[in-house]
DSSP file (Angstrom, degrees, kcal/mol; ACC not computed):
  #  RESIDUE AA STRUCTURE BP1 BP2  ACC     N-H-->O    O-->H-N    N-H-->O    O-->H-N    TCO  KAPPA ALPHA  PHI   PSI    X-CA   Y-CA   Z-CA
    1    1 A X              0   0    0      0, 0.0     2,-0.4     0, 0.0     0, 0.0   0.000 360.0 360.0 360.0 133.3    4.0   10.2  -24.3
    2    2 A X        -     0   0    0      1,-0.0     2,-0.2     3,-0.0     3,-0.0  -0.725 360.0-128.9 -88.8 133.9    2.6    9.0  -20.9
    3    3 A X        -     0   0    0     -2,-0.4     2,-0.3     1,-0.1    -1,-0.0  -0.560  25.6-109.6 -85.2 152.0    3.9   10.9  -17.9
    4    4 A X        -     0   0    0     -2,-0.2     2,-0.2     1,-0.1    -1,-0.1  -0.592  32.6-131.6 -78.6 130.1    5.2    8.8  -15.1
    5    5 A X        -     0   0    0     -2,-0.3     2,-0.2     1,-0.1    -1,-0.1  -0.517  34.4 -90.9 -78.0 152.0    2.9    8.9  -12.0
    6    6 A X        -     0   0    0     -2,-0.2    27,-0.7     1,-0.1     2,-0.5  -0.472  42.4-124.2 -69.0 134.2    4.4    9.6   -8.6
    7    7 A X  E     -A   32   0A   0     -2,-0.2    25,-0.2     1,-0.2     3,-0.1  -0.647  27.2-178.2 -85.7 123.5    5.4    6.5   -6.9
    8    8 A X  E    S-     0   0A   0     23,-3.3     2,-0.3    -2,-0.5    24,-0.2   0.844  73.5  -7.7 -82.6 -41.5    3.9    6.0   -3.4
    9    9 A X  E     -A   31   0A   0     22,-1.7    22,-3.3     2,-0.0    -1,-0.4  -0.995  57.9-167.1-159.3 153.7    5.6    2.8   -2.8
   10   10 A X  E     +A   30   0A   0     -2,-0.3     2,-0.3    20,-0.2    20,-0.2  -0.991  35.6  97.5-144.7 133.1    7.7    0.2   -4.6
   11   11 A X  E     -A   29   0A   0     18,-1.9    18,-3.9    -2,-0.3     2,-0.4  -0.968  63.1 -49.7 177.0-156.9    8.7   -3.4   -3.6
   12   12 A X  E     +A   28   0A   0     -2,-0.3     2,-0.3    16,-0.2    16,-0.2  -0.878  40.0 168.1-112.5 135.4    8.0   -7.0   -3.8
   13   13 A X  E     -A   27   0A   0     14,-2.0    14,-3.0    -2,-0.4     2,-0.4  -0.828  30.4-127.6-127.9 165.7    4.7   -8.9   -3.3
   14   14 A X  E     -AB  26  84A   0     70,-2.2    70,-2.4    -2,-0.3     2,-0.5  -0.986  21.7-157.5-119.7 134.0    3.9  -12.5   -4.2
   15   15 A X  E     -AB  25  83A   0     10,-3.0    10,-2.7    -2,-0.4     2,-0.4  -0.927  18.6-122.8-111.6 133.3    0.9  -13.1   -6.4
   16   16 A X  E     -A   24   0A   0     66,-2.5    66,-0.3    -2,-0.5     8,-0.3  -0.625  34.8-123.7 -75.0 122.0   -1.0  -16.5   -6.5
   17   17 A X        -     0   0    0      6,-3.5    -1,-0.1    -2,-0.4    65,-0.0  -0.207   2.9-132.6 -60.0 153.1   -1.0  -17.8  -10.1
   18   18 A X  S    S+     0   0    0      4,-0.1    -1,-0.1     3,-0.1    -2,-0.0   0.436  72.8 111.1 -86.6   0.8   -4.1  -18.6  -11.9
   19   19 A X  S >  S-     0   0    0      4,-0.1     3,-0.7     1,-0.1     0, 0.0  -0.057  89.3 -93.9 -71.0 172.8   -2.6  -22.0  -13.0
   20   20 A X  T 3  S+     0   0    0      1,-0.2    -1,-0.1     2,-0.1    -2,-0.0   0.825 125.8  46.4 -60.7 -33.1   -3.8  -25.4  -11.7
   21   21 A X  T 3  S-     0   0    0      2,-0.0    -1,-0.2     0, 0.0    -3,-0.1   0.611  95.5-142.4 -87.0 -12.5   -1.2  -25.5   -9.0
   22   22 A X    <   -     0   0    0     -3,-0.7    -2,-0.1     1,-0.1    -4,-0.1   0.920  29.2-174.6  54.9  48.7   -1.8  -21.9   -7.8
   23   23 A X        -     0   0    0     -7,-0.1    -6,-3.5     1,-0.1     2,-0.6  -0.347  26.4-115.0 -73.0 155.6    1.9  -21.2   -7.1
   24   24 A X  E     -A   16   0A   0     -8,-0.3     2,-0.4   -10,-0.1    -8,-0.2  -0.802  33.0-167.3 -89.3 123.3    3.0  -17.9   -5.5
   25   25 A X  E     -A   15   0A   0    -10,-2.7   -10,-3.0    -2,-0.6     2,-0.2  -0.955  20.7-120.6-117.1 134.7    5.2  -15.8   -7.8
   26   26 A X  E     -A   14   0A   0     -2,-0.4    15,-0.6   -12,-0.2     2,-0.4  -0.480  32.8-173.2 -79.7 142.1    7.2  -12.9   -6.7
   27   27 A X  E     -AC  13  40A   0    -14,-3.0   -14,-2.0    -2,-0.2     2,-0.5  -0.980  28.5-125.9-128.8 138.6    6.3   -9.6   -8.4
   28   28 A X  E     -AC  12  39A   0     11,-2.2    11,-2.4    -2,-0.4     2,-0.5  -0.744  37.4-158.6 -76.6 129.1    7.9   -6.2   -8.4
   29   29 A X  E     -AC  11  38A   0    -18,-3.9   -18,-1.9    -2,-0.5     2,-0.5  -0.923  15.0-167.6-117.1 133.1    4.9   -3.9   -7.4
   30   30 A X  E     -AC  10  37A   0      7,-2.7     7,-3.0    -2,-0.5     2,-0.6  -0.977   8.4-162.5-120.7 124.6    4.7   -0.1   -8.0
   31   31 A X  E     +AC   9  36A   0    -22,-3.3   -23,-3.3    -2,-0.5   -22,-1.7  -0.902  15.8 168.2-108.9 122.0    1.9    1.6   -6.2
   32   32 A X  E     -A    7   0A   0      3,-2.5   -25,-0.2    -2,-0.6     3,-0.1  -0.643  52.5 -93.2-117.3 178.8    0.9    5.2   -7.5
   33   33 A X  S    S+     0   0    0    -27,-0.7     3,-0.1    -2,-0.2   -26,-0.1   0.644 125.1  33.6 -67.7 -13.5   -2.2    7.4   -6.7
   34   34 A X  S    S+     0   0    0      1,-0.2    19,-3.2    19,-0.0    20,-0.4   0.562 122.4   2.9-118.2 -15.0   -4.0    5.9   -9.6
   35   35 A X  E     - D   0  52A   0     17,-0.3    -3,-2.5    18,-0.1     2,-0.4  -0.949  52.3-120.7-158.6 173.0   -2.9    2.2  -10.0
   36   36 A X  E     -CD  31  51A   0     15,-2.1    15,-3.2    -2,-0.3     2,-0.4  -0.997  30.8-160.2-123.3 122.6   -1.0   -0.8   -8.9
   37   37 A X  E     -CD  30  50A   0     -7,-3.0    -7,-2.7    -2,-0.4     2,-0.5  -0.899   0.3-158.1-110.7 134.3    1.5   -2.1  -11.5
   38   38 A X  E     -CD  29  49A   0     11,-2.6    11,-2.8    -2,-0.4     2,-0.4  -0.947   4.7-167.7-117.1 131.8    2.9   -5.6  -11.4
   39   39 A X  E >   -C   28   0A   0    -11,-2.4   -11,-2.2    -2,-0.5     3,-0.9  -0.950  22.1-122.4-120.2 131.3    6.2   -6.6  -13.1
   40   40 A X  E >  S+C   27   0A   0      7,-0.4     3,-2.0    -2,-0.4     6,-0.2  -0.301  89.8  10.0 -65.6 154.0    7.2  -10.3  -13.6
   41   41 A X  T 3  S-     0   0    0    -15,-0.6    -1,-0.2     1,-0.3   -14,-0.2   0.669 121.1 -77.4  55.9  22.2   10.5  -11.6  -12.2
   42   42 A X  T <  S+     0   0    0     -3,-0.9     2,-0.4   -16,-0.4    -1,-0.3   0.746 100.9 120.0  62.6  25.7   11.1   -8.4  -10.1
   43   43 A X    <   -     0   0    0     -3,-2.0     3,-0.5   -15,-0.1    -1,-0.2  -0.978  52.7-159.1-124.0 128.1   12.2   -6.3  -13.3
   44   44 A X  S    S+     0   0    0     -2,-0.4     4,-0.2     1,-0.2    -1,-0.1   0.575  87.0  81.0 -79.4  -8.4   10.5   -3.1  -14.6
   45   45 A X  S    S+     0   0    0      2,-0.1    -1,-0.2    -6,-0.0     2,-0.1   0.897  82.2  73.2 -61.6 -36.6   12.2   -3.9  -17.9
   46   46 A X  S    S-     0   0    0     -3,-0.5     2,-0.2    -6,-0.2    -4,-0.0  -0.369 103.8 -90.7 -78.9 159.0    9.5   -6.4  -18.7
   47   47 A X        -     0   0    0     -2,-0.1    -7,-0.4    -8,-0.1     2,-0.2  -0.473  51.4-152.6 -64.6 127.2    6.0   -5.3  -19.7
   48   48 A X        -     0   0    0     -2,-0.2     2,-0.6    -4,-0.2    -9,-0.2  -0.601  13.4-114.1-102.1 168.6    3.9   -5.1  -16.5
   49   49 A X  E     -D   38   0A   0    -11,-2.8   -11,-2.6    -2,-0.2     2,-0.5  -0.913  27.6-150.7-101.4 123.6    0.3   -5.4  -15.7
   50   50 A X  E     -D   37   0A   0     -2,-0.6     2,-0.9   -13,-0.2   -13,-0.2  -0.817   7.9-163.1-102.1 122.5   -1.4   -2.3  -14.6
   51   51 A X  E     -D   36   0A   0    -15,-3.2   -15,-2.1    -2,-0.5     2,-0.1  -0.882  16.7-151.0-101.2 103.0   -4.4   -2.4  -12.2
   52   52 A X  E >   -D   35   0A   0     -2,-0.9     3,-1.6   -17,-0.2     4,-0.3  -0.470  18.2-129.7 -72.8 141.4   -6.1    0.9  -12.4
   53   53 A X  G >  S+     0   0    0    -19,-3.2     3,-1.1     1,-0.3   -18,-0.1   0.775 106.4  70.2 -68.9 -22.1   -7.9    1.9   -9.2
   54   54 A X  G 3  S+     0   0    0    -20,-0.4    -1,-0.3     1,-0.2   -19,-0.1   0.808 103.0  44.9 -58.1 -27.3  -11.0    2.6  -11.5
   55   55 A X  G <  S+     0   0    0     -3,-1.6    21,-2.5    20,-0.1     2,-0.5   0.443  96.5  90.4 -99.3   1.9  -11.2   -1.1  -12.0
   56   56 A X  E <   -E   75   0A   0     -3,-1.1    19,-0.3    -4,-0.3     3,-0.1  -0.820  47.6-175.1 -98.4 134.4  -10.7   -2.1   -8.4
   57   57 A X  E     -     0   0A   0     17,-2.5     2,-0.3    -2,-0.5    18,-0.2   0.897  61.0 -38.0 -87.9 -49.6  -13.6   -2.6   -6.1
   58   58 A X  E     -E   74   0A   0     16,-1.7    16,-2.7     2,-0.0     2,-0.5  -0.981  45.0-107.4-163.1 171.5  -11.8   -3.3   -2.8
   59   59 A X  E     +E   73   0A   0     -2,-0.3    14,-0.2    14,-0.2     2,-0.2  -0.960  54.3 167.3-105.3 130.1   -9.1   -4.9   -0.9
   60   60 A X  E     +E   72   0A   0     12,-3.7    12,-2.8    -2,-0.5    -2,-0.0  -0.719  33.0  42.4-136.9-179.4  -10.5   -7.9    1.0
   61   61 A X  E     -     0   0A   0     -2,-0.2     2,-0.6    10,-0.2    -1,-0.2   0.818  60.1-172.4  48.0  54.4   -9.9  -11.0    3.0
   62   62 A X  E     +     0   0A   0      9,-0.1     2,-0.4    -3,-0.1     9,-0.2  -0.652   9.4 170.7 -76.1 119.0   -7.0   -9.9    5.1
   63   63 A X  E     -E   70   0A   0      7,-2.6     7,-2.7    -2,-0.6     2,-0.5  -0.988  19.9-151.3-131.5 144.0   -5.5  -12.7    7.1
   64   64 A X  E     +E   69   0A   0     -2,-0.4     2,-0.2     5,-0.2     5,-0.2  -0.916  15.6 172.9-115.3 136.1   -2.4  -12.8    9.1
   65   65 A X        -     0   0    0      3,-2.8    22,-0.0    -2,-0.5    -2,-0.0  -0.665  55.0 -86.1-120.0-180.0   -0.2  -16.0    9.8
   66   66 A X  S    S+     0   0    0     -2,-0.2    21,-0.1     1,-0.2     3,-0.1   0.768 124.0  22.2 -61.5 -24.1    3.1  -15.9   11.5
   67   67 A X  S    S+     0   0    0      1,-0.1    20,-2.0    20,-0.1     2,-0.3   0.732 121.5  37.2-111.0 -34.5    5.1  -15.1    8.4
   68   68 A X  E     - F   0  86A   0     18,-0.3    -3,-2.8    19,-0.1     2,-0.4  -0.762  55.2-139.8-123.9 159.0    2.7  -13.6    5.9
   69   69 A X  E     -EF  64  85A   0     16,-2.2    16,-2.0    -2,-0.3     2,-0.4  -1.000  27.4-158.5-114.3 125.9   -0.3  -11.3    5.4
   70   70 A X  E     +EF  63  84A   0     -7,-2.7    -7,-2.6    -2,-0.4     2,-0.3  -0.827  19.6 163.9-105.0 137.6   -2.7  -12.7    2.8
   71   71 A X  E     - F   0  83A   0     12,-2.2    12,-3.0    -2,-0.4     2,-0.4  -0.985  25.8-138.7-152.2 165.1   -5.1  -10.3    1.0
   72   72 A X  E     -EF  60  82A   0    -12,-2.8   -12,-3.7    -2,-0.3     2,-0.6  -0.970   5.4-148.8-126.9 134.5   -7.3  -10.3   -2.1
   73   73 A X  E     -EF  59  81A   0      8,-3.1     8,-2.7    -2,-0.4     2,-0.5  -0.930  17.7-157.5-100.5 124.3   -7.9   -7.5   -4.5
   74   74 A X  E     -EF  58  80A   0    -16,-2.7   -17,-2.5    -2,-0.6   -16,-1.7  -0.904   6.1-151.1-105.5 126.8  -11.5   -7.7   -5.9
   75   75 A X  E >   -E   56   0A   0      4,-2.4     3,-2.0    -2,-0.5   -19,-0.3  -0.462  29.5-105.7 -93.4 165.7  -12.0   -6.0   -9.3
   76   76 A X  T 3  S+     0   0    0    -21,-2.5   -20,-0.1     1,-0.3    -1,-0.1   0.679 122.6  58.8 -70.9 -13.0  -15.4   -4.5  -10.4
   77   77 A X  T 3  S-     0   0    0    -22,-0.4    -1,-0.3     2,-0.1   -21,-0.1   0.248 123.3-108.7 -90.4  13.6  -15.9   -7.4  -12.7
   78   78 A X    <   +     0   0    0     -3,-2.0     2,-0.3     1,-0.3    -2,-0.1   0.589  67.6 150.2  70.9  19.3  -15.6   -9.6   -9.6
   79   79 A X        -     0   0    0      1,-0.0    -4,-2.4     2,-0.0     2,-0.5  -0.622  36.1-145.4 -75.2 133.1  -12.2  -11.1  -10.4
   80   80 A X  E     - F   0  74A   0     -2,-0.3     2,-0.5    -6,-0.2    -6,-0.2  -0.922  13.3-169.9-108.3 128.9  -10.2  -12.0   -7.3
   81   81 A X  E     - F   0  73A   0     -8,-2.7    -8,-3.1    -2,-0.5     2,-0.3  -0.976  14.2-147.5-120.7 121.1   -6.4  -11.6   -7.3
   82   82 A X  E     + F   0  72A   0     -2,-0.5   -66,-2.5   -66,-0.3     2,-0.3  -0.708  20.2 175.9 -97.3 138.3   -4.6  -13.1   -4.3
   83   83 A X  E     -BF  15  71A   0    -12,-3.0   -12,-2.2    -2,-0.3     2,-0.3  -0.896  12.8-167.9-130.5 157.5   -1.5  -11.6   -2.8
   84   84 A X  E     +BF  14  70A   0    -70,-2.4   -70,-2.2    -2,-0.3     2,-0.3  -0.993   8.0 175.1-142.9 151.9    0.8  -12.2    0.1
   85   85 A X  E     - F   0  69A   0    -16,-2.0   -16,-2.2    -2,-0.3   -72,-0.1  -0.966  44.7 -73.9-146.0 166.1    3.5  -10.2    1.7
   86   86 A X  E >>  - F   0  68A   0     -2,-0.3     3,-1.6   -18,-0.2     4,-0.5  -0.292  52.0-110.8 -62.1 149.3    5.9  -10.4    4.8
   87   87 A X  G >4 S+     0   0    0    -20,-2.0     3,-0.6     1,-0.3   -19,-0.1   0.829 112.7  44.9 -56.1 -42.6    4.0   -9.7    7.9
   88   88 A X  G 34 S+     0   0    0      1,-0.2    -1,-0.3   -21,-0.2    -2,-0.1   0.513  94.8  78.2 -81.4  -5.6    5.7   -6.4    8.8
   89   89 A X  G <4 S-     0   0    0     -3,-1.6    -1,-0.2     1,-0.0    -2,-0.2   0.769  73.4-159.8 -77.5 -24.9    5.5   -4.9    5.3
   90   90 A X    XX  +     0   0    0     -3,-0.6     4,-1.5    -4,-0.5     3,-0.7   0.788  30.9 155.1  47.8  39.6    1.8   -3.9    5.4
   91   91 A X  H 3> S+     0   0    0     -5,-0.3     4,-2.5     1,-0.2     5,-0.2   0.811  70.5  60.1 -59.9 -32.8    1.4   -3.7    1.6
   92   92 A X  H 3> S+     0   0    0      1,-0.2     4,-1.9     2,-0.2    -1,-0.2   0.850 104.4  48.5 -60.5 -36.2   -2.4   -4.4    2.2
   93   93 A X  H <> S+     0   0    0     -3,-0.7     4,-2.3     2,-0.2    -1,-0.2   0.845 112.1  48.5 -79.1 -37.4   -2.6   -1.2    4.2
   94   94 A X  H  X S+     0   0    0     -4,-1.5     4,-1.8     2,-0.2    -2,-0.2   0.897 114.5  45.3 -69.9 -41.1   -0.8    0.9    1.6
   95   95 A X  H  X S+     0   0    0     -4,-2.5     4,-2.5     2,-0.2     5,-0.2   0.956 113.0  50.9 -61.6 -48.5   -2.9   -0.4   -1.3
   96   96 A X  H  X S+     0   0    0     -4,-1.9     4,-2.3     1,-0.2    -2,-0.2   0.897 111.7  47.0 -60.5 -45.0   -6.1    0.1    0.7
   97   97 A X  H  X S+     0   0    0     -4,-2.3     4,-2.0     1,-0.2    -1,-0.2   0.875 112.5  48.2 -69.5 -32.5   -5.2    3.7    1.7
   98   98 A X  H  X S+     0   0    0     -4,-1.8     4,-2.0     2,-0.2    -2,-0.2   0.843 112.7  50.0 -75.1 -32.4   -4.3    4.6   -1.9
   99   99 A X  H  X S+     0   0    0     -4,-2.5     4,-2.6     2,-0.2    -2,-0.2   0.871 110.6  49.3 -67.0 -39.7   -7.5    3.0   -3.2
  100  100 A X  H  X S+     0   0    0     -4,-2.3     4,-2.6     2,-0.2    -2,-0.2   0.888 111.6  49.1 -68.5 -39.0   -9.6    4.9   -0.6
  101  101 A X  H  X S+     0   0    0     -4,-2.0     4,-2.1     2,-0.2    -2,-0.2   0.927 112.9  48.3 -65.3 -42.5   -7.9    8.2   -1.6
  102  102 A X  H  X S+     0   0    0     -4,-2.0     4,-2.1     2,-0.2    -2,-0.2   0.954 113.3  45.8 -59.6 -53.5   -8.6    7.5   -5.3
  103  103 A X  H  X S+     0   0    0     -4,-2.6     4,-2.9     1,-0.2     5,-0.2   0.906 112.1  52.2 -64.4 -41.1  -12.3    6.6   -4.7
  104  104 A X  H  X S+     0   0    0     -4,-2.6     4,-2.0     1,-0.2    -1,-0.2   0.913 110.4  47.8 -63.5 -38.4  -12.8    9.7   -2.4
  105  105 A X  H  X S+     0   0    0     -4,-2.1     4,-2.1     2,-0.2    -1,-0.2   0.890 112.7  49.5 -66.3 -37.5  -11.4   12.0   -5.1
  106  106 A X  H  X S+     0   0    0     -4,-2.1     4,-2.7     2,-0.2    -2,-0.2   0.918 109.8  50.3 -66.9 -44.6  -13.6   10.3   -7.8
  107  107 A X  H  X S+     0   0    0     -4,-2.9     4,-2.5     2,-0.2    -2,-0.2   0.870 110.2  49.9 -62.3 -35.1  -16.6   10.7   -5.6
  108  108 A X  H  X S+     0   0    0     -4,-2.0     4,-2.6    -5,-0.2    -2,-0.2   0.926 112.0  49.2 -64.7 -45.5  -15.9   14.5   -5.1
  109  109 A X  H  X S+     0   0    0     -4,-2.1     4,-2.4     2,-0.2    -2,-0.2   0.917 111.1  48.7 -60.3 -46.3  -15.4   14.9   -8.8
  110  110 A X  H  X S+     0   0    0     -4,-2.7     4,-2.4     2,-0.2    -2,-0.2   0.906 111.4  49.2 -53.7 -48.3  -18.7   13.2   -9.5
  111  111 A X  H  X S+     0   0    0     -4,-2.5     4,-2.4     2,-0.2    -2,-0.2   0.904 112.0  49.4 -59.3 -43.7  -20.5   15.3   -6.9
  112  112 A X  H  X S+     0   0    0     -4,-2.6     4,-2.4     2,-0.2     5,-0.2   0.925 110.4  50.9 -63.4 -45.1  -19.1   18.5   -8.4
  113  113 A X  H  X S+     0   0    0     -4,-2.4     4,-2.2     1,-0.2    -1,-0.2   0.906 110.9  48.4 -59.9 -43.4  -20.1   17.4  -12.0
  114  114 A X  H  X S+     0   0    0     -4,-2.4     4,-2.3     1,-0.2    -1,-0.2   0.925 111.0  49.8 -67.3 -40.1  -23.7   16.7  -10.8
  115  115 A X  H  X S+     0   0    0     -4,-2.4     4,-1.7     2,-0.2    -1,-0.2   0.920 111.4  48.6 -62.5 -41.0  -23.9   20.0   -9.1
  116  116 A X  H  X S+     0   0    0     -4,-2.4     4,-0.9     1,-0.2    -1,-0.2   0.862 112.2  50.1 -68.1 -35.0  -22.6   21.8  -12.3
  117  117 A X  H  < S+     0   0    0     -4,-2.2     3,-0.3    -5,-0.2    -1,-0.2   0.913 111.9  47.1 -65.6 -42.7  -25.1   19.9  -14.3
  118  118 A X  H  < S+     0   0    0     -4,-2.3    -2,-0.2     1,-0.2    -1,-0.2   0.780 114.5  47.1 -65.6 -31.6  -28.0   20.8  -12.0
  119  119 A X  H  < S+     0   0    0     -4,-1.7    -1,-0.2    -5,-0.2    -2,-0.2   0.583  84.9 113.3 -91.7 -13.1  -26.9   24.5  -11.9
  120  120 A X  S  < S-     0   0    0     -4,-0.9    -3,-0.0    -3,-0.3    -4,-0.0  -0.382  74.4-111.8 -65.2 137.0  -26.5   24.8  -15.7
  121  121 A X        -     0   0    0      1,-0.1    -1,-0.1    -2,-0.1     3,-0.1  -0.295  34.3-103.3 -65.5 149.4  -29.1   27.1  -17.3
  122  122 A X        -     0   0    0      1,-0.1     2,-0.2     0, 0.0    -1,-0.1  -0.412  46.2 -90.1 -72.0 157.1  -31.7   25.6  -19.5
  123  123 A X        -     0   0    0      1,-0.1    -1,-0.1     2,-0.1    25,-0.1  -0.468  48.2-110.4 -69.7 132.2  -31.3   26.0  -23.3
  124  124 A X    >>  -     0   0    0     -2,-0.2     4,-1.5     1,-0.1     3,-0.7  -0.193  25.3-111.9 -57.3 155.3  -33.0   29.2  -24.5
  125  125 A X  H 3> S+     0   0    0     21,-0.8     4,-2.6     1,-0.2     5,-0.2   0.814 116.1  62.7 -64.5 -28.1  -36.1   28.7  -26.7
  126  126 A X  H 3> S+     0   0    0      2,-0.2     4,-2.0     1,-0.2    -1,-0.2   0.869 100.9  50.3 -64.1 -35.3  -34.2   30.0  -29.7
  127  127 A X  H <> S+     0   0    0     -3,-0.7     4,-1.4     2,-0.2    -1,-0.2   0.946 111.2  49.5 -64.5 -50.6  -31.7   27.2  -29.6
  128  128 A X  H  <>S+     0   0    0     -4,-1.5     5,-2.7     1,-0.2     3,-0.4   0.911 110.8  49.3 -59.7 -44.1  -34.6   24.7  -29.5
  129  129 A X  H ><5S+     0   0    0     -4,-2.6     3,-1.3     1,-0.2    -1,-0.2   0.865 105.8  56.6 -57.7 -40.4  -36.3   26.3  -32.5
  130  130 A X  H 3<5S+     0   0    0     -4,-2.0    -1,-0.2     1,-0.3    -2,-0.2   0.809 107.3  50.0 -63.2 -29.5  -33.1   26.3  -34.4
  131  131 A X  T 3<5S-     0   0    0     -4,-1.4    -1,-0.3    -3,-0.4    -2,-0.2   0.394 122.5-107.8 -85.4   1.1  -33.0   22.5  -33.9
  132  132 A X  T < 5S+     0   0    0     -3,-1.3     2,-0.3     1,-0.3    -3,-0.2   0.735  77.6 132.5  80.3  21.3  -36.6   22.1  -35.1
  133  133 A X      < -     0   0    0     -5,-2.7    -1,-0.3    -6,-0.2    -2,-0.1  -0.771  67.2 -96.7-104.3 148.2  -38.0   21.4  -31.4
  134  134 A X        -     0   0    0     -2,-0.3     3,-0.5     1,-0.1    -1,-0.1  -0.409  27.5-130.9 -67.2 146.4  -40.9   23.1  -30.1
  135  135 A X  S    S+     0   0    0      1,-0.3     2,-0.3    -2,-0.1    -1,-0.1   0.821 100.6  26.9 -64.4 -33.6  -40.0   26.1  -27.8
  136  136 A X        +     0   0    0      1,-0.1    -1,-0.3    13,-0.1    13,-0.1  -0.735  64.1 169.2-137.4  84.2  -42.2   25.0  -25.0
  137  137 A X  S    S+     0   0    0     -3,-0.5     2,-0.2    11,-0.4    -1,-0.1   0.692  72.5   0.1 -71.5 -19.0  -42.7   21.2  -24.9
  138  138 A X  S    S-     0   0    0     10,-0.8     2,-0.2     0, 0.0    12,-0.1  -0.829 105.2 -46.0-152.4-174.2  -44.4   21.2  -21.4
  139  139 A X        -     0   0    0     -2,-0.2     2,-0.1     1,-0.1    -2,-0.1  -0.460  63.5-119.0 -67.6 137.5  -45.5   23.6  -18.6
  140  140 A X        -     0   0    0     -2,-0.2     2,-0.2     1,-0.1    -1,-0.1  -0.390  27.3-104.4 -77.1 155.2  -42.7   26.0  -17.8
  141  141 A X    >   -     0   0    0      1,-0.1     3,-1.7    -2,-0.1     6,-0.2  -0.517  42.0-102.3 -76.1 141.0  -41.1   26.2  -14.4
  142  142 A X  T 3  S+     0   0    0      1,-0.2    -1,-0.1    -2,-0.2     3,-0.1  -0.338 104.8  17.8 -58.9 138.5  -42.2   29.1  -12.2
  143  143 A X  T 3  S+     0   0    0      1,-0.2     2,-0.6    -3,-0.1    -1,-0.2   0.400  97.2 111.1  89.2 -11.5  -39.8   31.8  -12.0
  144  144 A X    <   -     0   0    0     -3,-1.7     2,-0.4     3,-0.0     3,-0.4  -0.902  50.9-161.0-104.9 113.3  -37.8   30.7  -15.1
  145  145 A X  S    S+     0   0    0     -2,-0.6     3,-0.1     1,-0.2    -3,-0.0  -0.790  72.1   6.7-100.5 140.9  -38.2   33.0  -18.0
  146  146 A X  S    S+     0   0    0     -2,-0.4   -21,-0.8     1,-0.2    -1,-0.2   0.541  95.7 137.4  71.6   8.0  -37.3   31.8  -21.5
  147  147 A X        -     0   0    0     -3,-0.4    -1,-0.2    -6,-0.2   -23,-0.1  -0.233  64.4-120.2 -81.0 174.6  -36.8   28.3  -20.4
  148  148 A X        -     0   0    0    -25,-0.1   -10,-0.8    -3,-0.1   -11,-0.4   0.656  41.7-123.3 -90.6 -16.1  -38.0   25.2  -22.0
  149  149 A X              0   0    0    -12,-0.1   -10,-0.1   -13,-0.1   -13,-0.1   0.606 360.0 360.0  91.3  10.7  -40.1   24.0  -19.2
  150  150 A X              0   0    0    -12,-0.1   -10,-0.1    -9,-0.1   -11,-0.0   0.422 360.0 360.0-118.3 360.0  -38.6   20.6  -18.5
């Protein structure tokens, strides 16, 4: 059972269709700390499309006209999804801030993981011998006893 993520914002956006005529279609949009979910016809009853922030590269091409703000979400596979919202709603800013927060948290997690990997002790020679590997395949590092030397 999937837990519901905390909703940051919920409302209506218009998405440009991929069809030949590229019509604007209203979508109910739910923004969470991890994703942007789009529901057709303004109803959450229907199956929505979830754009996870892990698959989004950036929010781009912000343009203001008198009535609307137009913006594009660019995915990591370079797909562009066009949206528009009423001028004062600032959906583009809400999505951008949530995406930046997600990317910052991911970068911190990646940094911590790399640090933990670098600080992990080398496997002892006994473990390597048990796996049939030579205990010292190369020159050992100075100041490291019982290490494998790589």
